C-alpha positions as a printed NumPy array, in Angstrom:
array([[ -0.125,  15.405,  12.924],
       [ -0.32 ,  18.858,  11.654],
       [ -2.368,  20.53 ,   8.619],
       [ -0.005,  23.425,   7.194],
       [ -1.633,  25.711,   4.642],
       [  1.521,  27.6  ,   3.988],
       [  5.113,  27.224,   5.299],
       [  7.266,  30.017,   5.852],
       [ 11.15 ,  30.633,   7.35 ],
       [ 12.15 ,  32.864,  10.287],
       [ 15.726,  34.195,  10.437],
       [ 15.716,  34.02 ,   7.141],
       [ 19.318,  33.901,   4.85 ],
       [ 18.613,  33.925,   1.156],
       [ 21.706,  32.862,  -1.242],
       [ 20.375,  34.579,  -4.337],
       [ 23.465,  33.244,  -6.584],
       [ 22.149,  29.754,  -5.584],
       [ 18.51 ,  29.964,  -5.783],
       [ 18.005,  28.961,  -2.095],
       [ 17.098,  30.448,   1.511],
       [ 17.465,  28.723,   4.74 ],
       [ 15.967,  29.698,   8.307],
       [ 13.511,  28.001,  10.969],
       [ 10.024,  26.821,   9.865],
       [  7.943,  27.849,  13.422],
       [  4.888,  25.84 ,  11.719],
       [  7.192,  22.655,  11.565],
       [  9.568,  23.393,  14.38 ],
       [ 12.676,  22.522,  12.067],
       [ 15.123,  24.471,  10.306],
       [ 14.636,  23.948,   6.754],
       [ 16.282,  24.826,   3.471],
       [ 13.788,  26.097,   0.377],
       [ 15.696,  25.274,  -3.019],
       [ 13.771,  27.465,  -6.202],
       [ 13.045,  25.401,  -8.908],
       [ 12.808,  27.361, -12.164],
       [ 10.34 ,  24.948, -14.269],
       [  7.432,  25.889, -16.476],
       [  5.98 ,  27.274, -13.059],
       [  8.609,  28.073, -10.561],
       [  8.511,  26.464,  -7.108],
       [ 10.585,  25.804,  -3.816],
       [ 11.181,  22.17 ,  -2.899],
       [ 11.703,  22.203,   0.945],
       [ 14.61 ,  20.432,   2.688],
       [ 14.745,  19.643,   6.644],
       [ 18.191,  20.648,   7.885],
       [ 19.083,  21.234,  11.585],
       [ 20.641,  24.209,  13.42 ],
       [ 24.168,  22.883,  12.835],
       [ 23.853,  23.228,   9.348],
       [ 22.031,  26.387,   9.715],
       [ 25.055,  27.465,  11.374],
       [ 27.442,  26.109,   9.271],
       [ 26.032,  27.886,   6.43 ],
       [ 26.706,  31.274,   8.689],
       [ 30.199,  30.03 ,   9.361],
       [ 31.411,  28.327,   5.925],
       [ 29.231,  28.855,   3.011],
       [ 31.447,  26.641,   1.286],
       [ 30.98 ,  23.81 ,   3.271],
       [ 27.212,  24.161,   3.755],
       [ 27.456,  23.974,  -0.316],
       [ 29.28 ,  21.037,  -0.442],
       [ 26.981,  19.377,   1.835],
       [ 23.973,  19.934,   0.199],
       [ 25.231,  19.899,  -3.517],
       [ 22.553,  17.889,  -4.974],
       [ 19.919,  19.325,  -3.322],
       [ 21.17 ,  23.282,  -4.24 ],
       [ 22.475,  22.411,  -7.784],
       [ 19.745,  19.941,  -8.416],
       [ 22.247,  17.4  ,  -9.209],
       [ 21.515,  13.8  ,  -9.627],
       [ 19.391,  12.738,  -7.107],
       [ 17.432,  15.543,  -5.649],
       [ 15.065,  13.68 ,  -3.897],
       [ 17.188,  12.622,  -0.804],
       [ 16.122,  11.912,   2.703],
       [ 16.589,  15.326,   3.372],
       [ 13.623,  16.11 ,   0.911],
       [ 10.157,  16.521,   2.808],
       [  7.923,  18.072,   0.293],
       [  7.037,  20.503,  -2.462],
       [  5.024,  23.423,  -3.669],
       [  4.583,  21.097,  -6.829],
       [  2.91 ,  17.93 ,  -7.147],
       [  5.234,  16.951,  -9.871],
       [  7.72 ,  16.122,  -6.702],
       [  5.192,  13.934,  -5.131],
       [  5.345,   9.632,  -5.53 ],
       [  2.506,   9.374,  -8.673],
       [  2.461,   9.367, -12.338],
       [  2.357,  12.847, -14.006],
       [ -0.985,  14.559, -13.551],
       [ -2.027,  11.806, -10.909],
       [ -4.37 ,  14.539,  -8.866],
       [ -6.339,  15.134, -12.21 ],
       [ -7.079,  11.577, -12.244],
       [-10.594,  11.487, -10.428],
       [-13.589,  13.923, -10.042],
       [-12.925,  16.211,  -6.956],
       [-15.187,  16.227,  -4.228],
       [-17.92 ,  18.631,  -4.001],
       [-16.797,  20.777,  -6.965],
       [-13.688,  21.929,  -5.681],
       [-11.088,  22.837,  -8.571],
       [ -8.032,  21.687,  -6.844],
       [ -7.748,  18.222,  -5.546],
       [ -4.665,  18.958,  -3.347],
       [ -6.011,  21.143,  -0.446],
       [ -3.052,  21.519,   1.847],
       [  0.021,  19.525,   3.316],
       [ -0.184,  16.89 ,   6.548],
       [  3.177,  16.875,   8.141],
       [  2.976,  13.575,   9.677],
       [  6.777,  12.191,  11.409],
       [  8.694,  15.036,   9.192],
       [  7.086,  14.604,   6.168],
       [  4.763,  17.151,   4.001],
       [  2.163,  14.763,   2.46 ],
       [ -0.116,  16.463,   0.042],
       [ -3.551,  15.738,   0.956],
       [ -5.669,  15.033,  -2.031],
       [ -9.366,  15.245,  -1.733],
       [-11.206,  13.356,  -4.756],
       [-15.237,  12.093,  -4.705],
       [-13.566,   8.935,  -3.592],
       [-12.155,  10.089,  -0.6  ],
       [ -9.247,  11.894,   0.782],
       [ -5.396,  10.409,   0.271],
       [ -2.341,  11.547,   1.708],
       [  0.381,  11.488,  -1.11 ],
       [  3.837,  11.384,  -0.198],
       [  6.555,  13.19 ,  -1.47 ],
       [  9.357,  11.11 ,  -3.857],
       [ 12.385,   9.911,  -1.884],
       [ 14.831,   7.778,  -3.162],
       [ 18.199,   6.359,  -2.07 ],
       [ 20.801,   4.801,  -3.666],
       [ 22.773,   2.29 ,  -1.387],
       [ 26.554,   1.394,  -1.886],
       [ 25.627,  -1.389,  -4.272],
       [ 23.855,   1.169,  -6.786],
       [ 20.099,  -0.128,  -5.554],
       [ 17.532,   2.441,  -5.259],
       [ 15.381,   2.57 ,  -2.118],
       [ 12.283,   4.2  ,  -1.541],
       [ 11.668,   4.968,   2.044],
       [  8.191,   6.649,   2.057],
       [  6.935,   3.703,   0.135],
       [  7.297,   1.388,   2.994],
       [  4.768,   3.157,   4.967],
       [  2.375,   3.904,   2.243],
       [ -0.104,   1.44 ,  -0.119],
       [ -0.309,   1.724,  -3.966],
       [ -3.448,   3.15 ,  -5.605],
       [ -4.288,   1.956,  -8.932],
       [ -6.532,   3.831, -11.4  ],
       [ -9.796,   2.48 , -13.172],
       [ -8.005,   0.545, -15.689],
       [ -5.594,  -1.226, -13.148],
       [ -2.35 ,   0.916, -13.707],
       [ -0.297,   2.046, -10.848],
       [ -1.395,   5.962,  -9.791],
       [  0.301,   6.99 ,  -6.808],
       [  1.631,   5.815,  -3.525],
       [ -0.475,   7.067,  -0.247],
       [ -0.513,   6.85 ,   2.981],
       [ -3.995,   5.494,   4.053],
       [ -6.153,   8.562,   5.463],
       [ -9.092,   6.252,   6.923],
       [ -6.463,   4.986,   9.46 ],
       [ -5.565,   8.296,  10.661],
       [ -6.044,   7.145,  14.253],
       [ -3.545,   4.463,  13.614],
       [ -0.989,   6.638,  11.763],
       [ -1.277,   9.404,  14.43 ],
       [  0.081,   6.854,  16.942],
       [  2.448,   5.046,  14.9  ],
       [  3.852,   8.476,  13.458],
       [  3.66 ,  10.843,  16.481]])
């Protein structure tokens, strides 16, 4: 388990035509691709790649584009298993604006505090008066029968709002020792 404030890339390669960059993230000790998303506010989506993919881009950009077409072009399913987090909470597994559902703790303005990196995933750390929650990024796989599978939900619990409506999935923060053992 690692607390992350900012994510940076070393030996960064920027592809200006396709709005992404790749490189090595020393904080996480992995190769990553950051895809630029132009929405109301611009931000990056983070995808894990490996050193082989990094070199694939250097040697054959067209092959890299083909392999990561959904992620780069933001087609169909951008929330692949390679998706590990985002600068925007809209990409995390909760209803719209879930982070503003409860009062914040100790008068903090933004309930999103930082990322907690566990088993290759950047969980968003949300602090409300009622406690701290680790929210997973939204991931969805589609199997050969066109069934939707949500792999991170299997490790999480569903939090309900005061009306009993689903609010977001979370990795229980109270069981931190259990998850440190389970995920590391």
